[in-house]
C-alpha positions as CSV (number, residue, x, y, z in Angstrom):
1,M,22.1,-54.5,5.1
2,E,18.1,-55.4,7.3
3,N,16.9,-51.8,5.5
4,L,16.8,-49.5,8.8
5,R,15.2,-47.2,7.3
6,E,11.3,-46.5,8.9
7,P,8.9,-46.1,5.8
8,H,6.9,-42.0,6.1
9,S,3.4,-42.3,7.9
10,P,0.7,-40.5,6.1
11,V,1.2,-36.9,8.8
12,L,4.0,-36.6,7.8
13,S,3.7,-37.2,4.3
14,T,0.9,-34.8,4.7
15,V,3.2,-32.1,6.0
16,L,6.1,-32.1,4.1
17,V,3.3,-31.2,0.9
18,L,1.6,-28.9,3.0
19,S,5.1,-27.0,4.2
20,A,6.1,-26.9,0.3
21,V,2.5,-25.9,-0.7
22,F,3.9,-22.8,1.6
23,L,6.6,-22.0,0.6
24,T,5.2,-22.5,-2.7
25,I,2.9,-19.0,-1.9
26,S,5.3,-17.1,-0.4
27,V,7.6,-17.0,-2.1
28,V,5.2,-15.1,-5.0
29,A,3.4,-13.7,-2.0
30,N,4.6,-10.6,-3.5
31,D,6.2,-8.5,-6.8
32,P,8.3,-11.5,-8.6
33,D,11.6,-11.6,-9.3
34,S,13.2,-10.5,-11.8
35,L,15.0,-12.8,-14.5
36,Q,17.2,-9.7,-16.1
37,D,19.3,-6.3,-14.5
38,F,16.2,-4.4,-15.1
39,C,12.8,-3.8,-17.3
40,V,12.2,-0.3,-17.7
41,A,8.3,0.8,-18.5
42,D,7.6,1.9,-21.3
43,L,5.1,3.6,-19.8
44,N,3.4,3.8,-24.4
45,S,3.0,0.3,-25.0
46,T,-0.4,-0.3,-26.0
47,V,0.5,-4.6,-25.2
48,N,-1.5,-5.7,-21.1
49,V,1.3,-7.3,-19.3
50,N,1.2,-7.7,-15.5
51,G,3.4,-5.4,-15.5
52,H,5.1,-3.1,-17.6
53,V,6.5,-4.2,-20.9
54,C,9.9,-3.0,-21.2
55,K,11.6,-0.7,-22.8
56,A,14.1,-1.0,-24.7
57,A,17.8,-1.8,-23.0
58,D,19.9,0.5,-25.9
59,L,16.9,3.1,-24.8
60,T,17.5,3.3,-21.7
61,T,20.1,5.9,-19.8
62,A,20.9,7.1,-16.8
63,D,17.7,9.4,-16.2
64,D,15.2,6.1,-16.1
65,F,17.2,5.8,-13.1
66,S,16.1,8.4,-11.2
67,S,13.8,10.9,-10.0
68,A,12.9,14.0,-8.1
69,I,9.3,13.3,-7.1
70,L,8.9,12.7,-3.7
71,K,11.8,15.8,-3.6
72,T,9.2,18.8,-3.8
73,P,6.3,19.8,-0.3
74,A,3.5,19.5,-1.0
75,E,-0.2,21.8,-2.0
76,I,-2.6,20.8,0.8
77,T,-5.4,22.0,-0.3
78,S,-7.9,17.9,0.6
79,K,-9.8,19.2,3.6
80,L,-7.9,16.0,5.2
81,G,-5.3,17.6,6.0
82,S,-2.8,15.9,3.5
83,L,-1.3,14.8,0.2
84,V,-0.2,12.0,-1.1
85,T,3.2,11.6,-3.7
86,L,3.3,8.2,-4.7
87,A,7.3,7.5,-6.7
88,S,5.4,3.8,-8.2
89,V,6.0,1.8,-11.7
90,A,3.3,4.5,-12.4
91,T,5.2,7.6,-12.4
92,F,8.8,6.6,-11.9
93,P,9.9,3.9,-14.7
94,G,12.5,2.7,-13.3
95,L,10.7,0.8,-10.3
96,N,8.8,-2.1,-13.2
97,T,10.0,-5.6,-12.4
98,F,12.2,-4.4,-8.5
99,G,8.4,-4.5,-6.2
100,V,9.6,-1.3,-4.3
101,S,7.9,1.8,-4.2
102,M,8.2,5.3,-2.1
103,A,5.4,8.0,-1.1
104,R,6.3,11.2,0.4
105,I,3.4,12.1,3.4
106,D,2.8,16.2,3.6
107,Y,0.6,16.6,6.6
108,A,-0.9,20.5,7.4
109,E,-1.1,20.7,11.1
110,G,-4.0,18.5,11.8
111,G,-3.6,16.7,8.8
112,L,-4.7,13.2,8.1
113,N,-3.9,10.7,5.5
114,P,-7.9,9.1,6.5
115,P,-7.9,4.5,7.1
116,H,-6.9,2.5,3.9
117,I,-5.3,-0.1,3.0
118,H,-2.4,-1.1,-0.3
119,P,-3.5,-4.6,-1.7
120,R,-0.8,-5.4,-3.1
121,G,2.4,-4.4,-0.1
122,S,3.5,-3.7,3.2
123,E,4.3,-0.2,3.8
124,L,7.7,1.0,6.4
125,L,6.9,4.7,7.8
126,Y,9.8,6.3,8.4
127,L,9.1,10.3,10.2
128,E,11.6,12.7,8.8
129,K,9.2,15.4,10.5
130,G,7.1,16.5,12.9
131,S,4.6,14.4,15.5
132,L,2.2,11.6,14.4
133,Y,-0.7,9.4,15.6
134,V,-0.8,6.1,13.4
135,G,-1.7,2.6,13.9
136,F,-3.0,-0.8,12.1
137,I,-6.3,-3.2,12.9
138,S,-6.0,-6.2,12.5
139,T,-8.3,-9.1,11.1
140,E,-9.1,-9.9,14.7
141,N,-10.5,-6.4,15.0
142,K,-7.2,-5.5,17.6
143,L,-5.6,-1.4,17.0
144,Y,-1.5,-1.6,16.8
145,A,-1.5,2.5,16.9
146,K,0.9,4.4,19.9
147,T,2.9,7.9,19.2
148,I,5.9,8.4,16.9
149,K,8.6,10.8,16.5
150,E,10.4,12.8,14.3
151,G,13.0,9.8,13.1
152,E,11.4,6.5,14.3
153,L,9.7,4.2,12.4
154,F,6.3,2.1,11.4
155,L,5.2,-1.3,10.2
156,F,2.2,-1.7,8.3
157,P,1.4,-4.8,7.5
158,I,0.4,-6.2,3.0
159,G,-3.3,-6.2,3.6
160,L,-4.7,-4.1,6.7
161,I,-6.5,-0.8,7.6
162,H,-3.9,1.9,8.3
163,F,-3.8,5.5,9.1
164,Q,-1.5,8.6,10.7
165,L,-2.9,11.4,11.7
166,N,-0.2,14.8,12.6
167,V,-0.9,15.9,15.8
168,G,2.1,17.6,16.5
169,K,2.5,21.8,16.1
170,G,2.8,22.9,12.5
171,P,3.1,20.3,9.0
172,A,4.4,16.8,9.2
173,V,6.6,15.1,6.8
174,A,7.1,11.1,6.2
175,I,8.6,9.1,3.4
176,A,7.0,5.6,3.1
177,A,9.0,2.7,1.4
178,L,6.7,-0.1,-0.3
179,T,7.2,-3.8,-0.8
180,S,5.3,-3.7,-4.7
181,Q,5.8,-1.0,-8.0
182,N,2.1,-1.2,-7.6
183,P,0.9,-1.2,-4.2
184,G,-2.4,-0.2,-5.1
185,T,-4.6,3.0,-2.6
186,S,-8.5,2.3,-1.6
187,K,-9.6,4.6,1.2
188,I,-11.9,3.1,4.0
189,A,-14.5,5.8,3.9
190,R,-14.2,6.4,0.1
191,A,-14.8,3.0,-0.9
192,L,-17.7,3.0,0.5
193,F,-19.7,6.0,-0.1
194,A,-18.0,7.3,-3.1
195,S,-18.0,4.6,-4.7
196,T,-18.6,4.6,-9.1
197,P,-21.8,3.2,-9.6
198,A,-23.0,3.9,-5.5
199,I,-23.7,1.0,-3.3
200,E,-27.1,0.3,-2.6
201,S,-28.3,2.5,0.4
202,A,-29.0,-0.4,2.1
203,V,-26.3,-2.2,2.1
204,L,-24.7,0.3,4.3
205,Q,-27.6,0.5,6.1
206,K,-27.3,-2.3,7.7
207,S,-24.0,-1.9,8.2
208,F,-23.6,0.9,9.7
209,Q,-26.7,0.9,11.8
210,I,-28.0,4.7,10.0
211,D,-30.5,5.5,8.0
212,D,-30.8,6.2,4.0
213,A,-30.7,10.5,4.9
214,E,-27.3,9.9,6.5
215,V,-25.7,7.8,4.2
216,K,-26.9,10.7,1.5
217,H,-24.7,12.4,3.8
218,L,-22.4,10.8,3.9
219,M,-22.2,10.3,0.2
220,D,-22.5,13.9,0.3
221,V,-19.7,15.7,2.3
222,I,-16.8,12.1,0.6
223,A,-17.2,12.9,-2.7
224,K,-15.9,16.4,-1.8
225,T,-12.8,15.3,0.7
């Protein structure tokens, strides 16, 4: 019988290859899947790996999978009026290899969690108390922002600049879930004006169209926040 199937076209083959590559990239875009039931981090190990070495299974207890780190309200001393308490693998070793972490953010009245990014995780924010003006900026420089109330959620995509400002009366409290055991945080202002060593003033002058005196003033102010 004559073979009625048409041969694959070069375009179709290319599409299939690109699709396979995209799916592969998507799979490894966040923390890798665990290959065992658990891997409580051994924070005392001197072995360097992409993550943490596992604590011996026979030394693991139920306490390794429990933490009260987010229970207590933070004492806010920052001039920004906010404080983030992060339950990541560094403070909750049981999270190792699970690709998740959580944070508690306490805000004084008018407090700000300043513009920052998480290079390794998206963030889902749940507002437990108060009222927040929240938002993120896309790579096309578009702002997505709104005021959220108690019981509402807001999503911040991985790697995008985002912020939260307490616009209610009194303090506010939010709980955030992140898609990495170690999402990382880079505060934009501190990264630019309080790095170690300092960025050359000319870079900041041209970037922000300000003079050297203004750069030095911002470096001094932001280093103290």
